[in-house]
C-alpha positions in Angstrom: -207.9 106.6 20.5 -207.9 105.0 24.2 -210.0 101.9 24.9 -209.8 102.3 29.0 -213.3 101.3 28.9 -212.5 97.8 28.1 -209.6 96.9 30.2 -210.8 93.9 32.4 -210.9 94.6 36.3 -210.5 90.9 36.8 -206.7 89.6 37.9 -205.1 86.8 35.8 -204.1 83.5 37.9 -200.5 84.6 38.0 -201.5 87.9 39.4 -204.2 86.5 42.0 -201.4 84.2 43.5 -198.5 86.4 43.6 -198.7 86.8 47.4 -197.3 84.2 49.7 -199.0 82.8 52.6 -197.4 81.4 55.8 -198.5 78.2 57.1 -198.2 79.5 60.8 -198.8 83.2 60.6 -196.1 85.5 61.9 -193.6 83.5 63.9 -191.4 86.9 64.5 -193.3 88.8 67.0 -194.7 87.3 70.6 -198.8 87.4 71.0 -198.5 89.7 73.9 -196.7 92.8 71.6 -199.6 92.6 69.3 -202.6 93.0 71.4 -204.5 96.1 70.5 -204.5 99.2 72.8 -208.3 99.2 73.1 -207.9 95.6 74.9 -206.9 97.4 78.0 -209.2 98.7 80.6 -210.9 102.1 79.6 -212.0 102.8 83.4 -210.6 105.9 84.3 -208.1 106.3 87.0 -209.6 108.5 89.8 -208.1 109.8 93.2 -209.9 108.8 96.3 -210.7 111.8 98.9 -207.9 110.4 101.1 -205.6 110.2 98.2 -206.2 113.9 97.1 -205.1 114.9 100.9 -201.7 113.6 100.3 -201.4 116.2 97.2 -201.6 119.6 98.5 -201.9 122.3 96.2 -199.0 124.7 95.7 -199.0 127.6 97.3 -200.6 130.4 95.2 -199.2 134.2 94.7 -202.9 136.1 95.2 -203.6 139.1 93.2 -203.4 141.6 96.0 -199.7 140.9 96.3 -199.1 142.0 92.8 -198.8 145.5 91.2 -201.4 144.8 88.4 -201.7 148.2 87.2 -199.4 150.7 85.0 -200.2 153.3 87.6 -198.9 151.2 90.6 -195.5 150.7 88.6 -195.2 154.4 87.7 -195.8 155.4 91.4 -192.8 153.3 92.3 -190.5 154.4 89.4 -191.5 158.3 90.0 -190.7 158.4 93.7 -188.5 155.4 95.2 -187.9 156.0 98.6 -185.8 153.3 99.2 -183.6 151.3 96.8 -181.2 148.4 97.0 -178.9 146.8 94.4 -176.8 144.3 93.6 -175.0 143.1 90.3 -177.8 141.3 89.2 -180.9 143.0 90.5 -182.3 146.3 91.4 -185.0 146.9 93.9 -187.0 150.2 94.2 -189.6 150.6 97.1 -192.5 153.2 97.8 -194.5 153.0 101.2 -197.9 151.5 100.9 -200.3 152.8 103.3 -203.1 151.0 101.9 -202.9 147.4 102.5 -200.4 144.2 102.4 -197.1 144.8 100.7 -197.2 144.2 96.6 -194.4 143.4 94.2 -193.8 143.8 90.8 -191.2 142.1 88.6 -189.6 143.1 85.5 -187.3 140.8 83.7 -186.7 142.5 80.2 -186.0 140.2 77.2 -183.3 142.3 76.4 -181.5 141.2 79.4 -182.6 137.7 79.6 -183.4 136.3 76.2 -185.2 132.9 77.0 -188.5 132.8 78.5 -187.8 129.8 80.4 -184.9 132.0 82.1 -186.9 134.9 82.7 -189.8 132.7 84.4 -187.2 130.9 86.4 -186.1 134.1 87.9 -189.6 135.5 88.3 -190.7 132.7 90.2 -187.6 132.5 92.5 -188.3 136.4 93.4 -192.1 135.7 94.0 -191.4 132.7 96.1 -188.7 134.9 98.2 -191.4 137.3 98.8 -194.0 135.1 99.5 -191.7 133.6 102.5 -189.9 136.7 103.4 -191.7 139.1 105.8 -191.0 142.6 105.3 -191.1 145.0 108.4 -193.4 147.6 106.5 -196.1 147.3 104.1 -194.5 148.7 100.8 -194.8 148.4 96.9 -191.7 146.9 95.4 -190.4 146.7 92.1 -187.4 144.2 91.1 -185.6 144.7 87.8 -183.5 142.1 86.5 -180.1 142.6 84.9 -178.2 140.9 82.5 -175.9 139.2 85.2 -178.8 137.5 86.7 -179.0 135.3 83.6 -175.9 133.5 84.7 -176.9 132.8 88.5 -178.3 129.2 89.3 -181.0 129.0 91.5 -179.5 129.0 95.1 -177.4 132.4 93.9 -180.4 134.0 92.8 -182.0 133.3 96.2 -178.9 134.6 98.3 -178.7 137.7 96.1 -182.4 138.5 96.5 -182.3 137.7 100.3 -179.6 140.2 100.7 -181.6 142.8 98.7 -184.7 142.2 101.1 -182.7 142.8 104.0 -181.3 145.9 102.8 -184.7 147.1 102.2 -185.9 146.3 105.4 -183.2 147.8 107.1 -183.3 151.3 104.9 -187.1 151.3 105.2 -186.9 151.1 109.0 -184.6 154.0 109.0 -186.0 156.3 106.9 -190.0 155.5 107.7 -189.4 155.4 111.5 -189.8 159.3 111.6 
């Protein structure tokens, strides 16, 4: 039979004095290090309107400049009027009479495994499209191939610039008449 109910909860004199105290506290750490994080100011840091003017927003890529529906892509894939190709990319284009030029970018996981690298290529292609004026309004699809993964940013930029030039020249010849 167990008599746990009769065990005393009070410490003996030897147990109560087992912890040693220091006369001068903890001398190993300077006082400034031990301050609590709550002792700092809790005021939020805000930018004034003049400060905000210095930080401009990144240029966005509007929805009207994107091929956003499967039917848009199908139209380009079914009958591309203009093609331009390099080792790393394939560009397909169809004339667009409805409005501004639009782009669709396909970077398959099969070709470029890491998401960060796929996103890098998409970002560069979008920026190149945004900054490069096309001679005519067209719908473009850019397909990245496996060698695109081995290119650094300036090489991707140059490769896409050459393809834009080829697309513009070919489109002007084909759609002129």
